[in-house]
C-alpha positions as CSV (number, residue, x, y, z in Angstrom):
1,X,65.4,64.1,133.4
2,X,67.4,64.9,136.7
3,X,66.3,67.1,139.5
4,X,67.6,70.3,138.1
5,X,65.9,69.8,134.7
6,X,62.7,69.0,136.4
7,X,62.8,72.0,138.6
8,X,63.4,74.2,135.5
9,X,60.6,72.5,133.6
10,X,58.2,73.0,136.5
11,X,58.9,76.7,136.5
12,X,58.6,77.1,132.8
13,X,55.2,75.1,132.9
14,X,53.8,77.2,135.7
15,X,54.9,80.4,133.9
16,X,53.9,79.5,130.3
17,X,55.8,82.6,129.1
18,X,59.6,83.2,127.9
19,X,61.8,83.5,131.0
20,X,65.4,84.7,131.1
21,X,68.3,82.7,132.6
22,X,68.5,84.8,135.8
23,X,64.7,84.5,136.4
24,X,64.7,80.7,136.0
25,X,67.7,80.4,138.6
26,X,65.8,82.5,141.0
27,X,62.5,80.6,140.8
28,X,64.0,77.2,140.5
29,X,66.8,77.5,142.9
30,X,69.2,75.8,140.4
31,X,72.7,77.2,140.0
32,X,73.5,79.1,136.7
33,X,75.9,76.5,135.4
34,X,73.5,73.7,136.2
35,X,70.6,75.7,134.5
36,X,72.6,76.0,131.3
37,X,73.5,72.4,131.1
38,X,69.9,71.5,131.9
39,X,68.4,73.8,129.1
40,X,70.8,72.2,126.6
41,X,69.5,68.8,127.5
42,X,65.8,69.8,127.7
43,X,66.2,71.5,124.2
44,X,67.6,68.2,122.8
45,X,64.5,66.6,123.9
46,X,62.3,69.3,122.5
47,X,61.0,70.2,125.9
48,X,62.1,73.7,125.6
49,X,63.0,76.3,123.1
50,X,66.1,78.4,123.7
51,X,66.6,82.0,122.4
52,X,70.1,83.7,122.7
53,X,70.5,87.4,122.2
54,X,73.9,89.2,121.8
55,X,74.1,93.0,122.0
56,X,77.4,94.4,121.2
57,X,78.6,97.4,123.5
58,X,81.2,100.0,122.7
59,X,83.0,102.1,125.4
60,X,85.8,104.4,125.0
61,X,88.9,103.9,127.2
62,X,90.4,106.6,129.1
63,X,92.9,107.3,126.3
64,X,90.0,107.1,123.9
65,X,88.2,109.8,125.9
66,X,91.0,112.1,126.2
67,X,91.6,111.9,122.3
68,X,88.0,112.3,121.7
69,X,88.2,115.9,123.1
70,X,91.8,116.7,122.6
71,X,92.2,115.2,119.2
72,X,94.2,112.1,118.0
73,X,98.0,112.7,118.2
74,X,98.4,112.3,114.3
75,X,95.8,114.8,113.6
76,X,97.4,117.3,116.1
77,X,100.7,116.8,114.5
78,X,99.3,117.0,110.9
79,X,97.6,120.4,111.8
80,X,100.7,121.7,113.3
81,X,102.7,121.0,110.2
82,X,101.8,123.5,107.7
83,X,105.3,123.7,105.9
84,X,108.0,121.0,106.0
85,X,109.6,120.9,109.6
86,X,112.0,118.7,111.5
87,X,110.4,116.0,113.4
88,X,111.3,117.6,116.9
89,X,110.2,121.1,115.7
90,X,106.8,119.4,114.4
91,X,106.4,117.5,117.7
92,X,106.9,120.7,119.7
93,X,104.6,122.8,117.7
94,X,101.8,120.0,118.1
95,X,102.3,120.1,121.9
96,X,102.7,116.2,122.0
97,X,104.0,114.2,124.9
98,X,106.8,111.8,124.5
99,X,104.3,108.8,124.4
100,X,102.0,110.7,121.9
101,X,104.9,111.6,119.5
102,X,105.5,108.0,118.8
103,X,101.7,107.2,118.2
104,X,101.6,110.5,116.0
105,X,104.5,109.8,113.7
106,X,103.2,106.0,113.2
107,X,99.7,106.8,112.3
108,X,100.3,110.1,110.4
109,X,102.4,108.2,108.0
110,X,100.0,105.2,107.9
111,X,97.1,107.3,107.2
112,X,99.0,109.5,104.7
113,X,98.3,112.7,106.7
114,X,102.1,113.7,106.3
115,X,105.1,112.6,104.3
116,X,108.8,112.7,105.1
117,X,111.3,114.3,102.6
118,X,115.1,114.7,102.6
119,X,116.8,118.1,102.7
120,X,120.5,118.9,103.5
121,X,120.9,115.3,105.0
122,X,117.8,116.0,107.6
123,X,114.5,114.2,107.5
124,X,111.7,116.6,107.3
125,X,107.8,116.2,108.0
126,X,105.7,117.7,105.2
127,X,102.0,118.3,104.8
128,X,100.0,116.2,102.3
129,X,96.8,118.5,102.0
130,X,95.6,122.0,103.3
131,X,92.5,120.1,104.9
132,X,93.2,117.6,107.5
133,X,90.6,114.7,107.5
134,X,90.5,111.7,109.8
135,X,87.6,109.2,109.8
136,X,89.1,107.7,113.0
137,X,88.9,111.1,114.8
138,X,85.2,111.7,113.5
139,X,84.1,108.2,114.5
140,X,85.7,108.6,118.1
141,X,83.8,111.9,118.6
142,X,80.6,110.3,117.3
143,X,80.8,107.5,119.7
144,X,80.9,109.9,122.5
145,X,77.5,111.1,121.2
146,X,76.2,107.6,121.5
147,X,76.3,106.9,117.6
148,X,75.7,103.4,116.4
149,X,77.9,101.7,113.9
150,X,76.6,101.5,110.4
151,X,78.3,100.3,107.2
152,X,81.5,98.3,106.2
153,X,83.7,101.8,106.4
154,X,82.7,102.5,109.9
155,X,83.3,99.0,110.8
156,X,86.7,99.2,109.5
157,X,87.5,102.5,111.3
158,X,86.0,100.8,114.6
159,X,88.4,97.9,114.0
160,X,91.3,100.2,114.1
161,X,90.2,102.2,117.2
162,X,89.7,99.0,119.0
163,X,93.3,97.7,118.0
164,X,94.7,101.1,119.2
165,X,93.2,100.5,122.6
166,X,90.9,103.6,122.2
167,X,87.6,101.8,122.2
168,X,86.6,98.6,124.1
169,X,84.2,96.3,122.4
170,X,82.2,93.8,124.5
171,X,79.2,91.6,124.1
172,X,76.1,91.1,126.4
173,X,74.7,87.8,126.1
174,X,71.1,86.9,127.2
175,X,69.5,83.4,127.2
176,X,65.7,82.9,127.3
177,X,63.7,79.7,127.5
178,X,59.9,78.7,126.8
179,X,58.4,75.4,127.5
180,X,57.0,73.4,124.5
181,X,53.8,71.5,124.4
182,X,55.9,68.2,124.7
183,X,57.7,69.8,127.6
184,X,54.3,70.8,129.3
185,X,53.2,67.2,128.8
186,X,56.4,65.8,130.3
187,X,56.2,68.1,133.3
188,X,52.7,67.0,134.0
189,X,53.6,63.2,133.6
190,X,56.5,63.8,136.2
191,X,54.4,65.5,138.7
192,X,54.2,63.4,141.8
193,X,56.9,61.1,141.0
194,X,59.4,60.1,143.3
195,X,63.1,60.6,142.1
196,X,64.8,58.6,145.0
197,X,64.5,55.3,146.5
198,X,65.7,55.2,150.1
199,X,66.6,52.6,152.6
200,X,63.8,53.8,154.9
201,X,61.2,53.4,152.2
202,X,62.3,49.7,151.6
203,X,62.2,49.0,155.4
204,X,58.8,50.5,156.0
205,X,57.3,49.5,152.7
206,X,56.6,53.2,152.0
207,X,57.5,52.6,148.3
208,X,54.6,50.6,147.6
209,X,51.9,52.5,145.6
210,X,54.4,55.3,144.7
211,X,55.4,56.3,141.1
212,X,59.0,56.4,140.5
213,X,60.9,58.5,137.7
214,X,62.7,56.3,135.3
215,X,66.5,56.1,135.6
216,X,68.5,56.1,132.2
217,X,71.4,53.7,132.3
218,X,72.7,55.1,128.9
219,X,75.0,57.6,130.3
220,X,77.4,59.6,128.1
221,X,81.0,59.6,129.2
222,X,82.7,63.1,128.9
223,X,85.3,63.4,126.1
224,X,88.9,63.4,127.3
225,X,90.8,66.6,126.5
226,X,94.3,65.9,126.6
227,X,96.9,68.7,126.9
228,X,98.8,69.6,123.9
229,X,101.2,72.3,122.5
230,X,99.8,75.3,120.6
231,X,98.9,74.3,117.1
232,X,101.2,77.0,115.7
233,X,104.1,76.1,117.9
234,X,103.7,72.4,116.9
235,X,103.8,73.8,113.2
236,X,107.0,75.6,113.8
237,X,108.6,72.6,115.4
238,X,107.6,70.4,112.5
239,X,109.1,72.8,110.1
240,X,112.5,73.0,111.9
241,X,112.5,69.2,112.2
242,X,111.9,69.0,108.3
243,X,114.7,71.5,107.6
244,X,117.3,69.7,110.0
245,X,116.2,66.5,108.1
246,X,117.1,68.1,104.8
247,X,120.8,68.8,106.3
248,X,120.3,72.4,107.4
249,X,121.7,73.8,110.8
250,X,119.7,76.1,112.8
251,X,121.1,79.5,113.6
252,X,120.0,82.2,116.2
253,X,120.3,86.1,116.5
254,X,119.0,88.9,118.7
255,X,115.6,90.5,118.2
256,X,117.0,94.0,119.0
257,X,119.6,94.4,116.1
258,X,122.1,97.0,115.0
259,X,121.2,98.5,111.8
260,X,124.7,97.5,110.7
261,X,123.6,93.9,110.6
262,X,119.8,94.6,109.7
263,X,120.8,96.9,106.7
264,X,124.3,98.0,106.2
265,X,126.0,94.6,106.1
266,X,123.2,93.6,103.6
267,X,124.4,96.5,101.2
268,X,121.3,98.5,102.0
269,X,122.2,102.2,101.5
270,X,121.5,104.5,104.5
271,X,119.1,106.6,102.7
272,X,117.1,103.7,101.4
273,X,113.2,104.0,102.1
274,X,113.1,100.9,104.1
275,X,115.0,102.4,106.8
276,X,112.5,105.2,107.5
277,X,110.3,105.5,110.5
278,X,107.1,104.1,108.9
279,X,108.9,100.9,107.7
280,X,111.1,99.9,110.8
281,X,110.7,100.1,114.6
282,X,113.6,102.1,115.9
283,X,114.6,101.7,119.8
284,X,114.4,105.1,121.6
285,X,118.0,106.3,122.3
286,X,119.2,103.2,120.5
287,X,122.8,103.7,120.3
288,X,125.5,101.1,120.6
289,X,128.8,102.7,119.5
290,X,130.9,100.1,121.5
291,X,129.6,97.2,119.4
292,X,129.4,97.4,115.7
293,X,131.6,94.6,114.6
294,X,135.4,94.1,114.0
295,X,137.5,96.9,112.4
296,X,138.1,94.9,109.3
297,X,134.4,93.9,108.5
298,X,133.4,97.5,109.3
299,X,136.0,98.9,106.9
300,X,135.0,96.5,104.3
301,X,131.3,97.4,104.5
302,X,132.2,101.1,104.4
303,X,134.1,100.4,101.3
304,X,131.5,98.5,99.7
305,X,128.9,101.5,100.3
306,X,131.3,104.2,99.3
307,X,133.5,102.9,96.5
308,X,132.3,99.3,95.9
309,X,134.0,95.8,95.8
310,X,134.4,93.1,93.3
311,X,133.8,95.4,90.4
312,X,130.8,97.4,91.8
313,X,130.9,101.1,92.0
314,X,129.1,101.2,95.5
315,X,126.6,103.6,96.4
316,X,128.6,106.6,96.1
317,X,127.9,108.4,99.3
318,X,129.7,109.3,102.6
319,X,128.8,106.1,104.8
320,X,128.0,107.2,108.5
321,X,129.2,104.6,111.1
322,X,126.9,106.2,113.8
323,X,123.8,105.4,111.8
324,X,124.9,101.8,111.5
325,X,125.3,101.8,115.4
326,X,121.6,102.6,115.9
327,X,119.4,99.9,117.6
328,X,116.3,98.6,115.8
329,X,113.7,95.7,116.1
330,X,115.0,93.3,113.4
331,X,112.9,93.6,110.4
332,X,114.1,90.4,108.8
333,X,116.2,87.3,109.9
334,X,118.5,88.0,107.0
335,X,120.3,89.9,109.8
336,X,121.1,86.5,111.4
337,X,122.5,85.1,108.2
338,X,124.8,88.3,107.8
339,X,126.1,87.7,111.2
340,X,127.0,84.0,110.6
341,X,128.5,84.7,107.1
342,X,130.9,87.2,108.7
343,X,132.0,84.6,111.3
344,X,133.2,82.4,108.5
345,X,131.6,79.3,107.2
346,X,132.9,76.2,105.7
347,X,132.0,75.2,102.2
348,X,129.5,73.6,101.8
349,X,127.1,75.2,104.5
350,X,123.5,75.1,104.8
351,X,121.9,77.1,107.6
352,X,118.4,78.3,108.5
353,X,116.9,80.7,111.2
354,X,113.1,80.7,112.1
355,X,112.4,83.7,114.3
356,X,110.2,86.8,115.1
357,X,110.6,90.1,112.9
358,X,108.8,93.3,113.4
359,X,107.5,95.9,110.9
360,X,104.9,98.7,111.2
361,X,102.4,97.0,108.7
362,X,98.6,97.8,108.5
363,X,97.0,94.9,110.3
364,X,94.6,92.7,107.9
365,X,94.0,89.0,107.1
366,X,97.5,88.6,105.8
367,X,99.5,91.4,107.6
368,X,100.7,91.9,111.1
369,X,103.3,94.1,113.0
370,X,105.2,91.0,114.2
371,X,105.5,87.6,112.5
372,X,107.8,84.7,112.2
373,X,110.3,84.4,109.2
374,X,112.2,81.6,107.9
375,X,115.5,82.7,106.7
376,X,117.8,80.2,104.8
377,X,121.3,80.2,103.1
378,X,123.3,77.7,101.2
379,X,127.1,78.3,100.6
380,X,128.6,76.3,98.0
381,X,131.0,76.7,95.1
382,X,128.6,75.2,92.6
383,X,125.4,76.8,93.8
384,X,123.2,78.6,91.3
385,X,120.0,80.3,90.8
386,X,118.3,77.3,89.4
387,X,118.9,75.4,92.4
388,X,117.5,78.3,94.5
389,X,114.0,78.1,92.6
390,X,114.2,74.2,93.2
391,X,114.5,74.7,97.0
392,X,111.7,77.3,97.1
393,X,109.3,75.1,95.2
394,X,110.1,72.1,97.4
395,X,109.6,74.1,100.5
396,X,106.3,75.6,99.5
397,X,104.8,72.3,98.1
398,X,106.4,69.4,100.3
399,X,106.9,71.2,103.5
400,X,104.2,73.7,103.7
401,X,101.5,72.0,101.4
402,X,101.0,74.6,98.7
403,X,99.2,73.6,95.6
404,X,99.9,76.3,93.4
405,X,103.4,78.3,93.3
406,X,104.6,81.0,91.2
407,X,107.9,83.3,90.9
408,X,108.0,87.0,90.1
409,X,111.3,88.9,89.3
410,X,112.0,91.7,91.8
411,X,114.7,93.7,93.5
412,X,116.4,93.6,96.7
413,X,119.8,95.6,97.5
414,X,121.6,92.6,98.7
415,X,120.6,89.8,96.0
416,X,121.0,89.8,92.2
417,X,119.1,88.1,90.5
418,X,116.1,88.2,92.9
419,X,112.8,86.6,93.0
420,X,109.4,86.6,95.0
421,X,107.8,83.6,95.8
422,X,103.9,83.5,96.0
423,X,101.4,80.8,96.9
424,X,97.7,80.6,96.4
425,X,95.7,80.5,99.7
426,X,92.3,78.7,99.1
427,X,89.5,81.2,99.6
428,X,91.7,84.2,99.6
429,X,93.8,84.0,96.5
430,X,97.4,84.7,95.8
431,X,99.7,86.0,98.6
432,X,103.5,87.0,98.4
433,X,105.3,84.8,101.1
434,X,108.9,85.8,100.8
435,X,111.8,87.0,98.7
436,X,114.9,85.2,97.6
437,X,117.9,85.6,95.4
438,X,121.8,85.1,95.0
439,X,123.7,87.5,97.5
440,X,125.5,90.1,95.6
441,X,129.4,89.6,95.3
442,X,130.0,93.2,96.8
443,X,128.0,92.2,99.8
444,X,129.7,88.9,100.4
445,X,133.2,90.3,99.8
446,X,132.6,92.7,102.5
447,X,131.8,90.0,105.0
448,X,135.0,87.9,103.8
449,X,133.0,85.3,101.8
450,X,134.3,84.3,98.4
451,X,131.9,81.5,97.4
452,X,128.4,82.2,95.9
453,X,125.4,82.1,98.4
454,X,121.8,81.7,97.8
455,X,119.4,83.0,100.5
456,X,115.6,83.3,101.0
457,X,113.5,84.9,103.7
458,X,109.9,83.4,103.9
459,X,106.9,84.7,105.7
460,X,106.3,81.5,107.5
461,X,103.0,82.8,108.9
462,X,101.4,82.9,105.5
463,X,102.6,79.5,104.7
464,X,101.3,78.3,108.1
465,X,97.9,79.4,107.1
466,X,98.1,76.9,104.1
467,X,99.2,74.1,106.4
468,X,96.7,74.7,109.1
469,X,93.8,75.5,106.7
470,X,93.1,79.2,108.1
471,X,92.3,82.4,106.1
472,X,93.3,85.0,108.6
473,X,96.9,85.4,109.9
474,X,95.5,86.6,113.3
475,X,94.1,83.2,114.1
476,X,97.7,81.8,114.3
477,X,97.9,83.3,117.9
478,X,94.3,82.3,118.9
479,X,93.4,81.2,122.4
480,X,89.9,79.8,121.3
481,X,89.8,76.3,122.7
482,X,87.4,75.0,120.1
483,X,89.6,76.2,117.1
484,X,92.9,75.0,118.7
485,X,91.3,71.5,119.3
486,X,89.9,71.3,115.7
487,X,93.5,71.8,114.3
């Protein structure tokens, strides 16, 4: 035992009762850091027993306190909409601020308090039920009254309130120690022993007749913790190197994208559900009339939508260039592929993009509002759907380490035929990780491409879960050092 450990053991021996860490620091004169290290050492020697207590504390933030009394923005909005109203009229009727209106629209749609409907080319908000019920609102008000969380349903609601920044969750940790019979015996044996032999003792002979404490030569060296990149960053870099090794060239594109490249150039009609407020993040006042694309491509995309190209009938509606000029956070990296196809590519060409995309999903073990997607295209006169399935299976098994892979037919506005790729995540089950297909001829002709193109967009975060052996997508951004060093 060192001096700090012996001092702590003497205090515990004299007390013979369970003492908290602050009490031990005060009575022994040992610092907190030295105390905690000493208790661990004494516990390993069975000299003391350690008891740890953790109490969870819940506290409303300033915003949460405001909403507890005034009501959540989505609840106030839903109560104001008793008949179909335009969004601006509904927001004004609810008396919402500019910031609250954005929050209200997102959560009212997510919690199914309101729905949108189209009328006379206008988007209206419509009520779902006569009685507006919100478990989050009820829990927020209950927390003000000091309610304790009980049950899985309330835990889920609490997680949402914490995620929204309305409730702060903290832990109050306490450590207690009590001496054992073995520890009391060791303290008695060490009493009166001298811990240090000084030159003065040797000179005067004072050392004679004294009892000295034993000195342990079997010291343990501290492990070396060498700096490294974040495990998820290492994973992304490894995937990029693998794709480059397979002959692919990396491409890049902006995070804030025009609806034209994100949707219109991909033959997605302007009234498609995926372009609604609950499926995409729009940039406020996001309008870029000066930069859509060159006039020729713009005209071809408009023709593809209104009348069709390459034998297609198109979508048969009046295409609006102002809608295409709106700014959004890109919802898929396929927008990057569209930009590069429009620039003109030699045949054959193999390109990929790994980058952030943004979607207003409900957060759980396999969903997050921003994630990385791996987009890829292969342009070749002889490419076909069978080769696409081969690429996808090879990526999932050889690059990402999936054991089981399956394909399901699906529909995308810009590919035909289309397929979804799913992999089995151990301990969680099957998860869809992306879509793929042959780009439709009318989409390619609008961008000036004559050769067939296969394309895929993979949710690389879910595939990273396989490679890194984790079961929650949120752990990919973990700052926990123990977790990062174990991967």
